C-alpha positions in Angstrom: 117.8 120.4 91.1 117.6 118.1 93.8 121.0 115.4 94.3 118.9 112.2 95.1 122.0 110.4 96.4 122.3 113.3 98.6 118.9 113.6 100.1 118.8 109.4 100.7 122.4 109.7 102.3 120.8 112.3 105.0 117.8 110.1 105.1 120.3 107.2 106.0 122.3 109.1 108.7 119.5 110.4 110.5 117.4 106.8 110.2 120.7 105.3 111.3 121.4 107.3 114.3 117.4 107.8 115.1 116.9 105.8 119.0 114.0 103.5 118.2 111.2 102.9 120.9 111.3 99.3 123.2 108.5 97.5 120.2 108.9 99.4 117.6 108.9 97.6 114.2 108.2 97.5 110.4 103.9 96.9 110.7 103.4 98.7 107.6 100.5 101.6 106.6 98.8 100.4 109.3 99.6 99.6 113.2 97.7 97.1 115.4 96.5 97.9 119.0 99.8 96.5 120.2 102.1 98.8 117.8 100.4 102.2 118.6 102.5 103.0 121.4 105.8 102.3 120.1 104.7 103.9 116.9 103.1 107.0 118.4 106.3 107.7 119.7 108.8 107.2 116.8 106.2 109.2 115.1 106.8 112.4 117.4 110.6 111.8 116.9 110.3 111.9 113.4 107.8 115.1 113.8 110.1 116.9 116.2 113.2 116.5 113.2 111.1 117.9 110.5 110.5 114.3 108.8 106.5 114.3 109.3 103.7 115.4 106.9 106.7 116.3 104.0 103.9 116.7 101.1 102.2 119.3 103.6 102.3 122.9 103.2 105.0 124.4 105.6 102.1 127.0 107.4 100.4 123.6 108.0 103.6 122.1 109.7 104.7 120.5 106.7 108.2 120.5 104.2 106.9 121.1 101.0 109.1 118.4 99.6 109.2 116.9 96.0 108.1 114.0 95.0 111.7 112.8 95.1 112.6 113.2 98.7 109.0 111.7 99.6 109.6 108.5 98.0 113.5 108.5 99.0 112.5 108.8 102.4 110.2 106.0 102.3 112.4 103.8 101.0 114.9 104.3 103.1 112.2 104.1 106.1 111.4 100.3 104.2 115.4 99.6 104.4 115.8 100.6 108.0 112.7 98.2 108.6 111.3 101.2 110.6 107.7 102.7 109.4 107.6 106.2 107.8 105.0 107.2 110.3 102.2 106.0 112.7 99.3 105.7 110.6 99.0 106.3 106.7 95.1 107.4 106.7 96.0 110.3 109.0 98.8 111.8 107.5 98.6 110.9 104.0 94.8 110.6 103.3 93.5 112.9 106.3 95.4 115.8 105.9 95.5 116.9 102.3 92.1 116.1 102.7 91.4 118.9 105.5 94.1 121.4 103.9 92.2 121.1 100.5 88.3 120.7 101.5 88.1 121.6 105.2 87.6 125.2 107.4 89.9 127.0 108.9 88.6 125.7 112.1 89.1 121.8 110.7 92.4 122.7 110.1 93.0 124.2 113.6 91.5 121.2 115.0 92.9 118.3 113.4 96.4 119.0 111.9 98.6 119.5 114.3 97.7 116.9 116.5 97.9 114.5 113.2 101.6 116.0 112.1 102.2 115.5 116.1 101.2 111.7 116.0 98.7 112.3 118.7 95.5 111.1 116.7 94.6 108.9 114.9 92.3 108.3 111.7 91.0 105.4 110.0 89.4 105.6 106.4 85.8 104.7 106.5 85.1 104.4 102.6 84.7 100.4 101.7 81.0 98.5 102.8 79.6 95.0 102.5 78.6 95.6 99.2 80.5 98.4 98.1 84.1 97.8 97.6 86.0 97.8 94.4 82.3 99.7 93.2 83.0 102.0 96.0 80.2 104.9 95.0 77.7 102.3 95.3 77.8 103.0 99.2 74.5 102.7 100.7 75.7 104.7 104.6 73.5 107.6 105.0 73.8 110.6 106.5 70.4 112.4 106.7 70.4 116.5 107.8 68.7 117.6 111.5 68.1 120.6 112.7 71.1 120.6 114.8 73.5 118.9 111.9 73.5 114.9 110.4 72.3 111.7 111.9 74.8 108.7 110.0 73.3 105.1 110.0 75.3 102.1 108.0 78.1 99.7 108.0 81.8 99.8 106.7 84.3 97.3 106.6 87.9 96.7 106.1 88.5 100.1 108.2 92.2 99.8 108.6 93.3 101.1 112.2 89.1 101.5 113.2 90.0 99.9 116.7 92.9 102.4 117.7 91.3 105.4 115.7 90.2 108.6 117.3 88.3 110.0 114.0 87.2 108.7 110.7 87.2 110.2 107.6 83.6 109.2 106.6 82.2 108.9 103.4 78.6 108.5 103.0 75.3 108.7 100.8 73.3 112.7 101.2 70.9 111.7 98.5 69.7 109.5 95.0 73.0 110.0 92.6 75.2 107.4 92.9 78.5 109.7 92.5 76.8 113.2 93.0 75.1 112.4 96.3 78.2 111.5 98.4 79.8 113.7 101.2 82.4 113.4 103.3 82.5 113.7 107.3 85.2 113.7 110.4 83.8 110.9 112.8 84.6 111.0 116.6 85.1 107.5 116.8 83.7 107.3 120.2 80.3 108.9 119.3 77.6 107.0 120.9 76.4 104.7 118.2 79.7 103.3 116.9 80.6 99.8 117.1 83.9 98.5 115.9 84.1 95.0 115.3 88.2 93.7 114.4 88.6 91.2 111.9 91.3 89.1 113.1 93.5 88.2 109.5 94.8 84.8 108.0 98.2 86.1 109.3 96.9 86.6 113.2 97.3 89.8 113.0 93.8 92.5 113.4 94.3 95.6 111.4 91.1 96.1 109.9 87.9 96.1 111.3 84.1 96.8 110.8 82.5 99.3 111.7 78.7 100.0 112.7 76.8 103.2 112.8 73.6 103.7 114.1 71.9 106.7 114.7 75.2 108.7 115.0 74.9 112.4 115.5 77.0 114.9 114.2 77.4 118.5 114.4 77.1 120.7 110.9 80.3 121.0 111.7 81.5 117.7 110.8 80.9 118.2 107.1 83.9 118.3 105.0 83.8 120.6 101.7 80.3 121.1 100.7 77.2 118.5 100.4 77.4 116.5 96.9 81.9 116.8 96.9 82.5 113.6 99.0 83.3 111.6 95.7 85.7 114.6 94.8 87.7 114.1 98.0 87.8 110.8 98.4 89.8 110.6 94.9 92.5 113.0 96.5 92.5 110.7 99.5 92.8 107.5 97.5 95.2 109.1 95.2 98.0 109.7 98.0 98.3 106.2 98.4 100.6 105.5 95.1 103.8 107.4 96.9 103.7 104.0 99.0 105.0 101.8 96.5 108.7 102.3 96.2 108.5 101.5 99.7 107.3 98.4 99.1 109.6 97.1 96.1 112.5 97.8 98.9 110.4 95.6 101.0 110.5 93.1 98.7 113.7 92.9 97.4 114.0 92.7 101.4 111.9 89.1 101.4 113.5 88.1 98.2 116.7 88.3 99.9 115.3 86.3 103.3 113.8 83.8 100.6 116.9 83.2 99.5 118.5 82.4 102.5 116.0 80.0 103.7 116.0 78.1 100.5 119.8 77.5 101.2 119.3 76.7 104.7 116.5 74.2 103.7 118.4 72.2 100.9 115.9 73.6 97.9 117.7 76.0 96.0 117.5 73.2 93.1 117.8 74.5 89.5 114.1 75.1 89.1 113.6 77.4 92.1 117.0 79.3 91.2 115.0 80.3 87.7 112.1 81.3 89.3 113.6 83.5 92.0 116.0 84.9 89.4 112.7 86.1 87.4 111.4 87.3 90.4 114.4 89.5 90.9 114.1 91.1 88.1 110.5 91.9 88.3 112.0 93.7 91.4 114.0 95.6 89.7 111.7 96.8 86.5 109.5 97.9 89.4 112.3 99.8 91.2 113.1 101.4 87.7 109.5 102.3 87.0 109.0 103.5 90.5 112.2 105.8 89.8 111.0 107.1 86.7 107.4 107.9 87.8 108.7 109.7 91.1 111.5 111.8 88.5 108.4 112.5 86.4 107.2 114.2 89.4 103.3 113.4 88.5 100.9 111.8 90.9 98.7 111.9 87.8 101.0 109.5 85.3 99.4 106.2 84.3 102.9 105.0 85.3 101.4 104.8 89.5 98.5 102.4 88.1 101.0 100.1 86.2 102.8 100.4 89.5 99.9 99.3 92.0 99.3 96.3 89.4 102.6 95.0 89.2 103.8 95.4 92.9 100.4 93.6 94.2 101.0 90.9 91.7 104.9 90.9 92.7 104.7 90.7 96.2 101.7 87.4 95.9 104.1 85.7 93.6 107.0 86.2 95.9 104.3 85.1 99.2 103.6 82.0 96.4 107.3 80.8 96.4 107.8 80.7 100.0 106.1 77.1 99.9 108.7 75.9 97.1 111.7 77.3 99.7 109.6 76.1 102.8 107.9 72.7 101.8 106.6 71.5 104.6 107.5 74.0 107.2 105.4 76.2 105.1 102.4 74.6 107.8 103.1 76.5 111.1 102.0 79.4 112.6 102.6 82.5 110.8 103.2 84.0 114.5 106.3 82.1 114.6 107.6 82.9 110.9 108.0 86.0 109.3 108.7 84.1 105.6 105.1 82.3 106.3 103.1 85.7 107.3 104.4 87.3 104.2 103.3 84.0 102.4 99.6 84.4 104.1 99.1 88.1 103.0 100.7 88.6 99.6 97.3 87.0 98.7 95.6 90.1 100.1 98.2 92.9 98.0 95.7 92.1 94.2 92.4 92.7 96.7 93.4 95.8 99.0 94.0 99.3 97.6 91.8 98.5 94.8 91.6 95.0 92.6 93.8 93.9 90.2 90.8 93.2 87.8 89.8 97.1 88.6 93.5 98.0 88.0 93.1 96.0 84.6 89.8 98.1 84.2 91.6 101.4 84.5 94.8 100.8 82.7 92.3 99.9 79.5 90.0 101.8 79.8 92.1 105.4 81.2 95.1 104.7 79.5 94.8 102.8 76.6 91.0 104.4 75.8 89.8 100.8 75.1 85.7 100.6 75.6 83.9 100.3 78.9 83.4 96.8 80.6 79.8 96.1 80.3 77.9 96.5 83.2 
């Protein structure tokens, strides 16, 4: 039985003593163009000390760490204000997909550069007409004499502007779920163009990706033809372990809000009650997270509850910034972290699956309610 307190102390000491590259910040799951250099140096340092790819098997350079250890590491990184890896897609999504579904050649080619932070991957899943209903995507991969030809468009592709490769979900037949396939795509291939999207907080982490007659070799296929939906579900399921780190970040933001309210003289009884209620919600999230990782079951319904409640709590924290700051909320987000969080908090109920979709999942798959009419 692992000693959680001892693990936490070990991780805390390591992060406290680790040298931080110039310009390193806690940029979350996805680096901007400006974050890549420092993020890559930080990732390499973590890799050299055995703190990357914690959930990977040892034969591929991982640590086969327990869910408890992974959760503690994510939390302590959030508490220390550092990213836990270069980007989430490469290590948490692509790595497990290649380990489970990739060929021996694909694993040899891609896993070590991911582990060391030498190559960045982007997830090419969502499309303008296929976001929450991902299986409705229309990007098509057609067989050629040498492999595949891909045509289509992707959007909300994290880190695509800095990525070396993309994990592409494309249609290889007419059936909605059964004719999707997964591919590894070099982002510098002819026919690929990337258009960064500027967010409301002035950062640019998401992108549009256009694929026009992109030629891929037969070795670009991951798994079998028609296995794409199964592989996509494995990739998306790995995102759940980031929720604990997000809860810690929200505690830190709550403290910043409280300090700002005192400084602005806005901490009246009404605002105090609202902040207390949110503080209690954060502790409920933290306790639910702890129960989920203690159970060690990534398929637990608790993670669906966590996704929904974490997103909506983060949104409500951001909204509270307007009560705290008053007219000072109307400043450039580049100049104020509280304003930036206020703006980005709105996105939490959309990215990674909208709150509406999460409620459908809980109603249909957990509570056994009838499916929503289409």
